[in-house]
All heavy atoms as an XYZ file, in Angstrom:
930
protein
N       3.182     -6.755     22.204
C       2.086     -5.822     22.009
C       0.827     -6.335     22.689
O       0.106     -5.552     23.309
C       1.825     -5.601     20.527
C       2.865     -4.787     19.817
S       2.351     -4.507     18.094
C       3.866     -3.885     17.437
N       0.566     -7.623     22.545
C      -0.630     -8.179     23.168
C      -0.524     -8.114     24.687
O      -1.507     -7.786     25.357
C      -0.842     -9.619     22.704
C      -1.119     -9.813     21.212
C      -1.263    -11.287     20.881
C      -2.349     -9.044     20.770
N       0.662     -8.399     25.224
C       0.862     -8.341     26.672
C       0.711     -6.922     27.203
O       0.199     -6.726     28.303
C       2.243     -8.884     27.033
C       2.380    -10.372     26.824
C       3.810    -10.860     27.040
O       4.680    -10.063     27.454
O       4.045    -12.039     26.768
N       1.157     -5.928     26.436
C       1.056     -4.528     26.848
C      -0.316     -3.932     26.561
O      -0.602     -2.818     26.961
C       2.107     -3.683     26.138
C       3.522     -3.993     26.548
C       4.494     -3.085     25.874
N       4.165     -2.999     24.443
C       4.770     -2.221     23.576
N       5.725     -1.439     23.972
N       4.436     -2.207     22.318
N      -1.143     -4.650     25.799
C      -2.470     -4.174     25.389
C      -2.379     -2.884     24.591
O      -3.218     -1.989     24.712
C      -3.387     -3.972     26.601
O      -3.627     -5.215     27.218
N      -1.335     -2.778     23.778
C      -1.186     -1.612     22.909
C      -0.198     -1.942     21.791
O       0.838     -2.557     22.020
C      -0.645     -0.402     23.666
C      -0.424      0.786     22.759
C      -1.466      1.648     22.460
C       0.809      0.997     22.153
C      -1.272      2.723     21.602
C       1.012      2.063     21.288
C      -0.035      2.920     21.011
O       0.151      3.961     20.163
N      -0.540     -1.513     20.588
C       0.410     -1.660     19.496
C      -0.187     -1.215     18.176
O      -1.406     -1.124     18.016
N       0.697     -0.902     17.265
C       0.316     -0.514     15.905
C       1.163     -1.322     14.935
O       2.395     -1.238     14.971
C       0.570      0.989     15.657
C      -0.148      1.925     16.595
C      -1.624      2.020     16.252
N      -2.317      2.914     17.148
C      -3.000      2.522     18.221
N      -3.057      1.255     18.550
N      -3.631      3.399     18.964
N       0.507     -2.099     14.098
C       1.201     -2.860     13.066
C       0.803     -2.278     11.719
O      -0.389     -2.108     11.437
C       0.844     -4.353     13.140
C       1.348     -4.934     14.468
C       1.427     -5.108     11.943
C       0.907     -6.366     14.723
N       1.797     -1.964     10.906
C       1.555     -1.447      9.568
C       2.241     -2.374      8.580
O       3.467     -2.395      8.468
C       2.088     -0.001      9.405
C       1.784      0.508      7.996
C       1.478      0.920     10.457
N       1.457     -3.176      7.904
C       1.974     -4.087      6.890
C       2.141     -3.350      5.566
O       1.550     -2.294      5.348
C       1.026     -5.272      6.702
C       0.978     -6.153      7.931
O       1.985     -6.383      8.584
N      -0.206     -6.647      8.259
N       2.910     -3.920      4.670
C       3.108     -3.342      3.349
C       2.387     -4.218      2.332
O       2.780     -5.360      2.084
C       4.605     -3.243      2.985
C       5.371     -2.464      4.059
C       4.767     -2.610      1.612
C       4.890     -1.042      4.274
N       1.315     -3.688      1.783
C       0.523     -4.404      0.784
C       0.906     -3.912     -0.609
O       1.913     -3.226     -0.779
C      -0.964     -4.191      1.048
N       0.101     -4.239     -1.585
C       0.371     -3.852     -2.971
C      -0.948     -3.711     -3.707
O      -1.957     -4.317     -3.329
C       1.217     -4.934     -3.643
O       1.243     -4.762     -5.044
N      -0.922     -2.944     -4.768
C      -2.124     -2.837     -5.604
C      -2.509     -4.170     -6.212
O      -3.648     -4.360     -6.629
C      -1.911     -1.797     -6.703
C      -1.802     -0.356     -6.223
C      -1.671      0.587     -7.414
C      -2.986      0.043     -5.382
N      -1.575     -5.119     -6.235
C      -1.918     -6.449     -6.749
C      -2.908     -7.170     -5.838
O      -3.427     -8.209     -6.195
C      -0.659     -7.326     -6.942
O      -0.008     -7.496     -5.683
C       0.278     -6.726     -7.958
N      -3.189     -6.583     -4.677
C      -4.260     -7.104     -3.823
C      -5.625     -6.783     -4.414
O      -6.624     -7.404     -4.058
C      -4.170     -6.496     -2.424
O      -2.945     -6.801     -1.819
N      -5.679     -5.786     -5.316
C      -6.938     -5.317     -5.886
C      -7.081     -5.604     -7.375
O      -8.182     -5.813     -7.856
C      -7.075     -3.799     -5.685
C      -7.013     -3.378     -4.251
C      -5.854     -2.847     -3.724
C      -8.112     -3.523     -3.414
C      -5.784     -2.456     -2.400
C      -8.063     -3.143     -2.092
C      -6.887     -2.602     -1.575
N      -5.972     -5.531     -8.104
C      -6.005     -5.712     -9.555
C      -4.859     -6.625     -9.988
O      -3.855     -6.750     -9.288
C      -5.898     -4.367    -10.321
C      -7.086     -3.482    -10.039
C      -4.611     -3.651     -9.988
N      -5.028     -7.226    -11.147
C      -3.997     -8.125    -11.671
C      -3.051     -7.376    -12.603
O      -3.462     -6.495    -13.348
C      -4.659     -9.268    -12.436
N      -1.788     -7.737    -12.535
C      -0.777     -7.211    -13.434
C      -0.095     -8.381    -14.133
O      -0.072     -9.502    -13.617
C       0.256     -6.377    -12.668
C      -0.304     -5.124    -12.071
C      -0.601     -5.048    -10.718
C      -0.553     -4.006    -12.860
C      -1.127     -3.901    -10.165
C      -1.086     -2.848    -12.311
C      -1.372     -2.796    -10.961
N       0.474     -8.118    -15.251
C       1.091     -9.137    -16.087
C       2.371     -9.695    -15.454
O       3.224     -8.943    -14.997
C       1.397     -8.517    -17.461
C       1.879     -9.487    -18.477
N       1.089    -10.492    -18.969
C       3.079     -9.617    -19.084
C       1.776    -11.184    -19.845
N       2.989    -10.678    -19.931
N       2.486    -11.002    -15.429
C       3.685    -11.744    -15.021
C       4.154    -11.485    -13.589
O       5.356    -11.471    -13.315
C       4.829    -11.477    -16.003
C       4.527    -11.992    -17.398
C       5.665    -11.767    -18.383
O       6.572    -10.948    -18.099
O       5.650    -12.409    -19.440
N       3.233    -11.308    -12.676
C       3.595    -11.157    -11.263
C       2.664    -11.985    -10.366
O       2.350    -11.585     -9.242
C       3.605     -9.673    -10.817
C       4.725     -8.897    -11.468
C       2.263     -9.017    -11.070
N       2.255    -13.138    -10.839
C       1.265    -13.950    -10.120
C       1.729    -14.341     -8.717
O       0.963    -14.234     -7.749
C       0.916    -15.193    -10.922
N       2.963    -14.789     -8.578
C       3.455    -15.204     -7.257
C       3.500    -14.015     -6.303
O       3.098    -14.117     -5.138
C       4.828    -15.851     -7.375
N       3.988    -12.881     -6.798
C       4.038    -11.660     -5.985
C       2.620    -11.251     -5.591
O       2.359    -10.911     -4.430
C       4.722    -10.546     -6.773
C       4.737     -9.217     -6.082
C       5.657     -8.948     -5.078
C       3.824     -8.219     -6.425
C       5.673     -7.721     -4.433
C       3.831     -6.993     -5.787
C       4.762     -6.747     -4.788
O       4.763     -5.542     -4.149
N       1.699    -11.286     -6.547
C       0.313    -10.902     -6.275
C      -0.302    -11.802     -5.204
O      -0.994    -11.316     -4.303
C      -0.510    -10.951     -7.560
N      -0.052    -13.091     -5.296
C      -0.589    -14.021     -4.302
C      -0.037    -13.716     -2.912
O      -0.774    -13.738     -1.919
C      -0.262    -15.452     -4.700
N       1.251    -13.404     -2.841
C       1.843    -13.111     -1.536
C       1.274    -11.815     -0.957
O       1.005    -11.729      0.244
C       3.366    -13.040     -1.631
O       3.787    -11.887     -2.333
N       1.075    -10.803     -1.785
C       0.552     -9.534     -1.291
C      -0.942     -9.619     -0.967
O      -1.418     -8.943     -0.055
C       0.834     -8.407     -2.286
C       2.311     -8.043     -2.341
C       2.805     -7.588     -0.967
C       4.234     -7.112     -1.001
N       4.665     -6.509      0.270
N      -1.683    -10.441     -1.691
C      -3.078    -10.677     -1.325
C      -3.133    -11.350      0.044
O      -4.016    -11.062      0.859
C      -3.772    -11.522     -2.384
N      -2.163    -12.215      0.304
C      -2.047    -12.850      1.617
C      -1.780    -11.825      2.714
O      -2.325    -11.919      3.812
N      -0.949    -10.840      2.422
C      -0.662     -9.772      3.389
C      -1.941     -9.005      3.712
O      -2.227     -8.712      4.870
C       0.433     -8.817      2.865
C       0.523     -7.558      3.715
C       1.776     -9.521      2.807
N      -2.732     -8.692      2.700
C      -3.988     -7.967      2.923
C      -4.956     -8.783      3.768
O      -5.602     -8.255      4.681
C      -4.632     -7.598      1.584
O      -3.846     -6.647      0.930
N      -5.045    -10.066      3.480
C      -5.933    -10.936      4.258
C      -5.431    -11.101      5.696
O      -6.217    -11.071      6.644
C      -6.049    -12.305      3.576
O      -6.951    -13.120      4.271
N      -4.134    -11.263      5.853
C      -3.544    -11.350      7.189
C      -3.824    -10.072      7.982
O      -4.138    -10.129      9.175
C      -2.039    -11.594      7.082
C      -1.271    -11.667      8.401
C      -1.691    -12.892      9.205
C       0.228    -11.687      8.132
N      -3.727     -8.942      7.327
C      -4.004     -7.655      7.972
C      -5.419     -7.642      8.550
O      -5.627     -7.279      9.712
C      -3.827     -6.501      6.956
O      -2.465     -6.477      6.523
C      -4.217     -5.170      7.552
N      -6.395     -8.045      7.753
C      -7.786     -8.055      8.227
C      -7.992     -9.084      9.344
O      -8.660     -8.809     10.351
C      -8.741     -8.316      7.069
C      -8.821     -7.160      6.082
C      -9.888     -7.375      5.022
N      -9.662     -8.574      4.221
C      -8.882     -8.633      3.146
N      -8.245     -7.549      2.736
N      -8.733     -9.764      2.476
N      -7.422    -10.264      9.169
C      -7.602    -11.323     10.171
C      -7.001    -10.944     11.515
O      -7.644    -11.115     12.565
C      -6.970    -12.627      9.668
O      -7.663    -13.096      8.539
N      -5.771    -10.440     11.499
C      -5.149    -10.045     12.763
C      -5.857     -8.856     13.388
O      -5.946     -8.756     14.620
C      -3.665     -9.745     12.556
C      -2.790    -10.950     12.227
C      -1.345    -10.513     12.024
C      -2.887    -12.024     13.311
N      -6.390     -7.967     12.574
C      -7.154     -6.835     13.107
C      -8.352     -7.326     13.909
O      -8.632     -6.822     15.006
C      -7.605     -5.919     11.970
N      -9.048     -8.309     13.369
C     -10.218     -8.872     14.065
C      -9.785     -9.567     15.356
O     -10.421     -9.415     16.402
C     -10.963     -9.859     13.136
C     -11.995    -10.662     13.900
C     -11.612     -9.107     11.981
N      -8.688    -10.308     15.290
C      -8.227    -11.053     16.467
C      -7.633    -10.157     17.550
O      -7.812    -10.418     18.743
C      -7.172    -12.080     16.046
C      -7.721    -13.205     15.202
C      -6.647    -14.200     14.791
O      -5.658    -14.372     15.538
O      -6.792    -14.799     13.710
N      -6.901     -9.135     17.164
C      -6.104     -8.395     18.132
C      -6.678     -7.048     18.542
O      -6.172     -6.425     19.488
C      -4.693     -8.201     17.591
C      -3.913     -9.481     17.512
C      -4.281    -10.710     18.000
C      -2.643     -9.671     16.906
N      -3.313    -11.648     17.735
C      -2.293    -11.036     17.062
C      -1.768     -8.828     16.246
C      -1.102    -11.555     16.584
C      -0.573     -9.350     15.771
C      -0.247    -10.700     15.945
N      -7.726     -6.567     17.893
C      -8.255     -5.247     18.262
C      -8.738     -5.220     19.709
O      -8.585     -4.205     20.397
C      -9.373     -4.815     17.315
O     -10.466     -5.695     17.408
N      -9.275     -6.313     20.202
C      -9.746     -6.351     21.593
C      -8.589     -6.271     22.591
O      -8.796     -6.023     23.773
C     -10.581     -7.601     21.847
C      -9.829     -8.892     21.702
C     -10.750    -10.089     21.855
C     -10.002    -11.351     21.450
N     -10.912    -12.399     21.048
N      -7.364     -6.452     22.094
C      -6.165     -6.341     22.930
C      -5.474     -4.989     22.763
O      -4.361     -4.797     23.237
C      -5.173     -7.450     22.594
C      -5.717     -8.822     22.812
N      -5.929     -9.354     24.064
C      -6.117     -9.760     21.924
C      -6.424    -10.574     23.945
N      -6.551    -10.841     22.659
N      -6.122     -4.052     22.054
C      -5.554     -2.724     21.886
C      -4.521     -2.613     20.779
O      -3.801     -1.628     20.689
N      -4.439     -3.619     19.930
C      -3.481     -3.617     18.827
C      -4.231     -3.415     17.513
O      -5.160     -4.162     17.214
C      -2.684     -4.943     18.774
C      -1.736     -4.961     17.583
C      -1.931     -5.163     20.076
N      -3.846     -2.394     16.777
C      -4.431     -2.193     15.458
C      -3.489     -2.762     14.405
O      -2.267     -2.724     14.557
C      -4.703     -0.702     15.155
O      -3.464     -0.002     15.099
C      -5.616     -0.078     16.192
N      -4.084     -3.288     13.346
C      -3.311     -3.865     12.255
C      -3.879     -3.315     10.953
O      -5.046     -3.536     10.632
C      -3.383     -5.411     12.250
C      -2.470     -5.980     11.177
C      -3.039     -5.989     13.620
N      -3.062     -2.580     10.232
C      -3.463     -1.988      8.966
C      -2.363     -2.220      7.939
O      -1.290     -2.725      8.271
C      -3.714     -0.489      9.141
C      -4.919     -0.223     10.022
O      -6.043     -0.477      9.627
N      -4.670      0.272     11.225
N      -2.639     -1.840      6.714
C      -1.634     -1.977      5.660
C      -1.541     -0.688      4.867
O      -2.527      0.006      4.666
C      -1.988     -3.139      4.735
N      -0.352     -0.398      4.421
C      -0.070      0.721      3.531
C       0.126      0.103      2.150
O       0.890     -0.838      1.990
C       1.211      1.420      4.009
C       1.384      2.790      3.432
O       0.816      3.113      2.401
N       2.187      3.589      4.098
N      -0.583      0.602      1.178
C      -0.563      0.013     -0.161
C      -0.218      1.083     -1.178
O      -0.822      2.146     -1.197
C      -1.944     -0.571     -0.456
S      -2.182     -1.141     -2.125
N       0.765      0.806     -2.022
C       1.143      1.799     -3.014
C       1.415      1.139     -4.358
O       1.533     -0.068     -4.462
C       2.400      2.549     -2.563
O       3.513      1.682     -2.581
N       1.522      1.971     -5.339
C       1.966      1.545     -6.658
C       3.477      1.664     -6.664
O       4.089      1.960     -5.658
C       1.311      2.454     -7.716
C       1.689      2.185     -9.152
C       0.885      1.023     -9.752
N       1.546      0.496    -10.932
C       1.167      0.713    -12.169
N       0.104      1.425    -12.419
N       1.832      0.186    -13.171
N       4.096      1.495     -7.780
C       5.551      1.588     -7.881
C       6.031      2.984     -7.489
O       5.513      3.990     -7.920
C       5.964      1.286     -9.312
C       7.385      1.680     -9.615
C       7.748      1.279    -10.997
N       8.276     -0.063    -10.907
C       8.375     -0.884    -11.922
N       7.961     -0.533    -13.107
N       8.891     -2.078    -11.771
N       7.035      3.005     -6.649
C       7.713      4.232     -6.274
C       9.166      4.086     -6.682
O       9.794      3.079     -6.373
C       7.611      4.489     -4.765
C       6.330      5.136     -4.352
C       5.137      4.428     -4.399
C       6.300      6.443     -3.939
C       3.945      5.021     -4.035
C       5.114      7.050     -3.572
C       3.938      6.337     -3.623
N       9.719      5.073     -7.382
C      11.101      4.948     -7.839
C      12.078      4.944     -6.669
O      11.870      5.646     -5.691
C      11.305      6.187     -8.713
C      10.288      7.160     -8.236
C       9.117      6.340     -7.747
N      13.110      4.132     -6.792
C      14.110      4.044     -5.739
C      15.447      4.631     -6.143
O      16.376      4.625     -5.375
C      14.314      2.582     -5.323
C      13.098      2.026     -4.637
O      12.427      2.737     -3.910
N      12.804      0.776     -4.863
N      15.565      5.089     -7.360
C      16.843      5.617     -7.784
C      16.685      6.565     -8.948
O      15.602      6.724     -9.494
N      17.779      7.176     -9.348
C      17.710      8.168    -10.425
C      17.287      7.574    -11.765
O      16.784      8.285    -12.619
C      19.141      8.725    -10.485
C      19.987      7.715     -9.801
C      19.114      7.018     -8.804
N      17.440      6.261    -11.928
C      17.052      5.645    -13.197
C      15.551      5.692    -13.432
O      15.074      5.509    -14.541
C      17.549      4.193    -13.272
C      16.873      3.238    -12.310
C      17.410      3.272    -10.883
O      18.323      4.063    -10.594
O      16.904      2.501    -10.061
N      14.772      5.934    -12.404
C      13.316      6.000    -12.527
C      12.814      7.423    -12.359
O      11.688      7.638    -11.947
C      12.661      5.092    -11.487
S      12.951      3.347    -11.774
N      13.627      8.416    -12.669
C      13.243      9.810    -12.421
C      12.018     10.223    -13.219
O      11.279     11.084    -12.826
C      14.406     10.760    -12.693
C      14.735     10.906    -14.150
N      15.472      9.969    -14.833
C      14.396     11.853    -15.048
C      15.588     10.343    -16.096
N      14.955     11.478    -16.256
N      11.768      9.605    -14.338
C      10.584      9.934    -15.111
C       9.857      8.662    -15.490
O      10.391      7.816    -16.176
C      10.963     10.695    -16.384
O       9.817     10.822    -17.204
N       8.632      8.517    -15.004
C       7.872      7.308    -15.289
C       7.614      7.144    -16.774
O       7.549      6.033    -17.287
C       6.550      7.341    -14.532
N       7.466      8.231    -17.482
C       7.194      8.125    -18.914
C       8.409      7.633    -19.688
O       8.307      7.237    -20.822
C       6.724      9.469    -19.462
C       5.314      9.776    -19.033
C       4.754     10.973    -19.792
N       3.368     11.151    -19.450
C       2.930     11.849    -18.424
N       3.776     12.439    -17.631
N       1.647     11.962    -18.189
N       9.579      7.655    -19.042
C      10.780      7.162    -19.692
C      11.166      5.780    -19.184
O      12.236      5.290    -19.469
C      11.943      8.131    -19.439
C      11.725      9.485    -20.059
C      12.801     10.476    -19.645
O      13.700     10.153    -18.891
N      12.703     11.686    -20.146
N      10.292      5.146    -18.404
C      10.596      3.835    -17.856
C      10.862      2.867    -19.000
O      10.059      2.741    -19.923
C       9.430      3.345    -16.989
C       9.783      2.160    -16.164
N       9.817      0.899    -16.679
C      10.137      2.061    -14.866
C      10.168      0.055    -15.732
N      10.360      0.733    -14.620
N      11.992      2.157    -18.994
C      12.399      1.359    -20.143
C      11.494      0.175    -20.474
O      11.324     -0.164    -21.634
C      13.796      0.878    -19.767
C      13.865      0.981    -18.286
C      12.947      2.104    -17.894
N      10.905     -0.463    -19.470
C      10.099     -1.652    -19.760
C       8.612     -1.390    -19.783
O       7.850     -2.209    -20.287
C      10.388     -2.772    -18.740
O      10.071     -2.291    -17.434
C      11.836     -3.202    -18.814
N       8.190     -0.277    -19.238
C       6.761      0.030    -19.205
C       6.530      1.484    -19.571
O       6.233      2.301    -18.711
C       6.192     -0.267    -17.833
C       6.372     -1.729    -17.499
C       5.561     -2.146    -16.364
N       5.890     -3.545    -16.124
C       5.339     -4.287    -15.227
N       4.432     -3.789    -14.467
N       5.682     -5.537    -15.081
N       6.661      1.802    -20.841
C       6.455      3.189    -21.236
C       5.044      3.648    -20.885
O       4.090      2.899    -21.025
C       6.691      3.177    -22.744
C       6.668      1.755    -23.147
C       6.937      0.917    -21.941
N       4.937      4.864    -20.403
C       3.632      5.423    -20.060
C       3.048      4.892    -18.781
O       1.873      5.073    -18.501
N       3.873      4.231    -17.938
C       3.357      3.652    -16.700
C       2.704      4.705    -15.804
O       1.776      4.429    -15.076
C       4.470      2.897    -15.933
C       3.880      2.032    -14.817
C       5.508      3.852    -15.383
C       4.888      1.125    -14.165
N       3.167      5.938    -15.890
C       2.606      7.003    -15.050
C       1.297      7.548    -15.599
O       0.572      8.228    -14.888
C       3.606      8.143    -14.918
N       0.975      7.254    -16.827
C      -0.225      7.837    -17.427
C      -1.503      7.431    -16.710
O      -2.493      8.143    -16.762
C      -0.310      7.476    -18.912
C       0.799      8.141    -19.720
O       1.318      9.182    -19.258
O       1.151      7.607    -20.768
N      -1.509      6.271    -16.058
C      -2.703      5.830    -15.341
C      -2.848      6.527    -13.994
O      -3.891      6.444    -13.377
C      -2.670      4.313    -15.140
N      -1.816      7.210    -13.536
C      -1.900      7.983    -12.302
C      -2.518      9.335    -12.632
O      -2.175      9.948    -13.639
C      -0.503      8.209    -11.713
C       0.142      6.954    -11.226
N       0.640      6.010    -12.073
C       0.373      6.504     -9.973
C       1.156      5.023    -11.370
N       1.009      5.297    -10.099
N      -3.404      9.807    -11.802
C      -4.023     11.097    -12.065
C      -2.998     12.225    -12.031
O      -3.191     13.245    -12.656
C      -5.150     11.391    -11.058
O      -4.609     11.356     -9.730
C      -6.269     10.383    -11.196
N      -1.892     12.019    -11.325
C      -0.829     13.032    -11.259
C       0.066     12.993    -12.488
O       0.811     13.928    -12.736
C       0.039     12.815    -10.021
C      -0.659     13.098     -8.745
N      -0.021     13.609     -7.653
C      -1.942     12.945     -8.358
C      -0.856     13.756     -6.658
N      -2.036     13.356     -7.064
N       0.050     11.886    -13.236
C       0.898     11.759    -14.407
C       2.348     11.453    -14.095
O       3.199     11.518    -14.966
N       2.648     11.121    -12.841
C       4.004     10.766    -12.441
C       3.951      9.614    -11.458
O       2.896      9.318    -10.887
C       4.728     11.941    -11.744
O       4.031     12.237    -10.533
C       4.782     13.166    -12.626
N       5.078      8.990    -11.257
C       5.182      8.040    -10.153
C       5.316      8.831     -8.870
O       5.752      9.976     -8.872
C       6.417      7.149    -10.331
C       6.395      6.185    -11.508
C       7.702      5.414    -11.562
C       5.224      5.231    -11.405
N       4.965      8.217     -7.764
C       5.078      8.911     -6.492
C       6.510      8.992     -6.014
O       7.393      8.307     -6.531
N       6.712      9.822     -5.023
C       8.005      9.926     -4.363
C       7.923      9.155     -3.058
O       6.883      9.157     -2.396
C       8.342     11.387     -4.091
C       8.472     12.206     -5.345
C       8.747     13.664     -4.996
C       8.699     14.477     -6.262
N       7.928     15.687     -6.122
N       8.999      8.517     -2.694
C       9.011      7.708     -1.479
C       8.519      8.501     -0.277
O       7.764      7.988      0.556
C      10.427      7.165     -1.222
O      10.858      6.463     -2.388
C      10.450      6.226     -0.042
N       8.892      9.764     -0.179
C       8.474     10.566      0.974
C       6.960     10.772      1.021
O       6.411     11.138      2.063
C       9.218     11.908      1.025
C       9.151     12.740     -0.226
C      10.301     12.487     -1.214
O      10.995     11.468     -1.110
O      10.464     13.319     -2.103
N       6.263     10.525     -0.081
C       4.799     10.661     -0.077
C       4.115      9.498      0.632
O       2.929      9.570      0.938
C       4.285     10.813     -1.506
C       4.714     12.140     -2.120
C       4.312     12.291     -3.568
O       4.696     11.430     -4.385
O       3.618     13.284     -3.869
N       4.847      8.455      0.925
C       4.312      7.334      1.703
C       4.414      7.567      3.209
O       3.720      6.938      3.985
C       5.073      6.048      1.369
C       4.867      5.469     -0.008
C       5.853      4.340     -0.257
C       3.446      4.968     -0.153
N       5.289      8.472      3.599
C       5.599      8.670      5.008
C       4.375      9.085      5.820
O       4.122      8.533      6.895
C       6.749      9.684      5.172
C       6.983     10.026      6.633
C       8.013      9.141      4.536
N       3.607     10.039      5.342
C       2.454     10.524      6.096
C       1.446      9.428      6.392
O       0.913      9.341      7.504
N       1.189      8.585      5.400
C       0.253      7.475      5.596
C       0.773      6.505      6.648
O       0.021      6.042      7.512
C       0.004      6.757      4.277
N       2.064      6.212      6.586
C       2.656      5.284      7.558
C       2.617      5.873      8.965
O       2.289      5.175      9.928
C       4.089      4.948      7.151
N       2.941      7.161      9.080
C       2.907      7.809     10.400
C       1.488      7.803     10.954
O       1.270      7.513     12.136
C       3.469      9.239     10.324
C       4.981      9.186     10.074
C       3.144     10.033     11.582
C       5.603     10.533      9.779
N       0.519      8.112     10.108
C      -0.882      8.094     10.549
C      -1.265      6.713     11.084
O      -1.804      6.587     12.181
C      -1.805      8.500      9.401
C      -3.259      8.220      9.675
C      -3.963      8.946     10.631
C      -3.925      7.209      8.994
C      -5.290      8.673     10.902
C      -5.266      6.934      9.252
C      -5.938      7.663     10.215
O      -7.257      7.383     10.479
N      -0.980      5.668     10.312
C      -1.370      4.322     10.723
C      -0.633      3.853     11.972
O      -1.141      3.021     12.720
C      -1.150      3.331      9.573
C      -2.070      3.517      8.371
C      -1.675      2.565      7.249
C      -3.534      3.326      8.753
N       0.560      4.386     12.211
C       1.343      3.989     13.377
C       1.052      4.863     14.602
O       1.560      4.591     15.684
C       2.835      4.055     13.043
N       0.224      5.875     14.442
C      -0.012      6.829     15.530
C      -1.352      6.603     16.228
O      -2.200      5.843     15.763
C       0.017      8.254     14.980
O      -1.179      8.531     14.264
N      -1.538      7.312     17.325
C      -2.812      7.251     18.038
C      -3.943      7.925     17.273
O      -5.113      7.716     17.588
C      -2.669      7.881     19.420
C      -1.909      6.975     20.379
O      -1.874      5.749     20.136
O      -1.350      7.494     21.358
N      -3.614      8.714     16.257
C      -4.651      9.339     15.429
C      -5.497      8.282     14.720
O      -6.638      8.540     14.356
C      -4.020     10.285     14.408
N      -4.948      7.087     14.546
C      -5.681      6.015     13.868
C      -6.149      4.935     14.853
O      -6.355      3.792     14.470
C      -4.800      5.369     12.791
O      -3.699      4.704     13.400
N      -6.365      5.314     16.102
C      -6.697      4.325     17.141
C      -7.994      3.557     16.873
O      -8.167      2.449     17.373
C      -6.765      4.994     18.510
O      -7.793      5.971     18.523
N      -8.892      4.110     16.082
C     -10.148      3.427     15.774
C     -10.156      2.890     14.345
O     -11.182      2.528     13.802
C     -11.335      4.376     16.001
C     -12.635      3.664     16.239
C     -12.812      2.833     17.331
C     -13.696      3.839     15.358
C     -14.020      2.176     17.535
C     -14.908      3.182     15.557
C     -15.068      2.344     16.660
N      -8.990      2.828     13.736
C      -8.833      2.307     12.375
C      -8.066      0.999     12.464
O      -6.930      0.970     12.936
C      -8.051      3.307     11.482
C      -7.832      2.737     10.090
C      -8.780      4.636     11.417
N      -8.678     -0.092     12.039
C      -7.989     -1.378     12.033
C      -8.573     -2.268     10.954
O      -9.747     -2.158     10.606
C      -8.021     -2.050     13.428
O      -7.068     -3.109     13.464
C      -9.407     -2.548     13.794
N      -7.718     -3.090     10.371
C      -8.146     -3.986      9.295
C      -8.252     -3.302      7.945
O      -8.832     -3.846      7.012
N      -7.677     -2.130      7.826
C      -7.800     -1.345      6.598
C      -6.518     -1.364      5.780
O      -5.430     -1.492      6.318
C      -8.158      0.105      6.929
C      -9.451      0.241      7.698
C     -10.625     -0.388      6.958
O     -10.869     -0.060      5.796
N     -11.344     -1.264      7.631
N      -6.684     -1.195      4.492
C      -5.561     -1.032      3.584
C      -5.656      0.375      3.019
O      -6.581      0.686      2.276
C      -5.595     -2.082      2.454
O      -5.495     -3.388      3.045
C      -4.450     -1.885      1.492
N      -4.722      1.227      3.409
C      -4.698      2.611      2.962
C      -3.907      2.681      1.655
O      -2.714      2.385      1.629
C      -4.063      3.504      4.029
C      -3.955      4.985      3.710
C      -5.322      5.581      3.365
C      -3.346      5.717      4.891
N      -4.598      3.040      0.594
C      -3.984      3.070     -0.732
C      -3.395      4.450     -1.003
O      -4.091      5.452     -0.930
C      -5.019      2.700     -1.821
C      -4.384      2.774     -3.204
C      -5.584      1.307     -1.561
N      -2.108      4.478     -1.306
C      -1.392      5.705     -1.651
C      -0.859      5.477     -3.063
O       0.219      4.928     -3.254
C      -0.238      5.978     -0.658
C       0.461      7.276     -0.995
C      -0.758      5.996      0.774
N      -1.665      5.868     -4.057
C      -1.330      5.470     -5.439
C      -1.491      6.575     -6.473
O      -1.494      6.316     -7.670
C      -2.166      4.261     -5.846
C      -3.644      4.589     -6.044
O      -4.072      5.714     -5.669
O      -4.369      3.753     -6.583
N      -1.617      7.805     -6.028
C      -1.738      8.909     -6.985
C      -2.983      8.812     -7.856
O      -3.022      9.361     -8.951
N      -4.008      8.134     -7.386
C      -5.252      8.007     -8.134
C      -5.288      6.861     -9.127
O      -6.204      6.762     -9.935
N      -4.305      5.972     -9.061
C      -4.229      4.871    -10.019
C      -5.492      4.009    -10.036
O      -6.081      3.783    -11.086
C      -3.004      4.001     -9.726
C      -2.845      2.835    -10.649
C      -2.325      3.005    -11.923
C      -3.210      1.562    -10.239
C      -2.170      1.932    -12.777
C      -3.060      0.487    -11.100
C      -2.546      0.673    -12.365
N      -5.938      3.526     -8.869
C      -7.150      2.701     -8.822
C      -8.383      3.491     -9.255
O      -9.244      2.966     -9.949
C      -7.369      2.123     -7.430
C      -6.440      0.993     -6.997
C      -6.775      0.544     -5.577
C      -6.525     -0.185     -7.955
N      -8.448      4.732     -8.862
C      -9.591      5.569     -9.230
C      -9.664      5.842    -10.713
O     -10.738      6.115    -11.256
C      -9.543      6.896     -8.462
N      -8.539      5.748    -11.406
C      -8.483      6.102    -12.821
C      -9.083      5.033    -13.730
O      -9.203      5.252    -14.933
C      -7.036      6.349    -13.243
O      -6.333      5.133    -13.320
N      -9.431      3.896    -13.199
C      -9.982      2.834    -14.011
C      -8.936      1.835    -14.462
O      -9.238      0.878    -15.149
N      -7.703      2.006    -14.051
C      -6.607      1.062    -14.273
C      -6.586      0.501    -15.697
O      -7.590      0.016    -16.198
C      -6.650     -0.082    -13.267
C      -5.405     -0.947    -13.384
C      -6.770      0.443    -11.844
N      -5.456      0.535    -16.309
C      -5.238     -0.053    -17.645
C      -6.227      0.462    -18.680
O      -6.806     -0.300    -19.443
C      -5.296     -1.583    -17.581
C      -4.272     -2.149    -16.632
O      -3.139     -1.660    -16.567
N      -4.634     -3.164    -15.895
N      -6.417      1.766    -18.712
C      -7.359      2.362    -19.653
C      -6.970      2.101    -21.073
O      -5.874      2.063    -21.454
C      -7.428      3.860    -19.415
C      -7.868      4.203    -18.030
C      -7.790      5.692    -17.787
O      -7.821      6.504    -18.701
N      -7.705      6.092    -16.548
């Protein structure tokens, strides 16, 4: 990418970059590192035509066992902090990823785009 003077890097961050959750300290540290790496590489590589951003989301269900966030076995009411009242669908992340990987975001670098159904805006852990 640097040799071609063009590229789009989209890292995968986590809300643990912004807020703390119970019993995930190692994961949180690694994802905070991803967010910091995103900003650092953006500063270093933007002059070479490479943008570096991150897509950040809350939990997205991966199977039928998570069809209803309110029925989640270990975290009842996990969706209540989302303004939508549900967990997101994986396909709801696609638009953000396409945007960050496209020329539409050519002047966007070093950013973490949060796709969380309003979780952070809700005041988290109300």
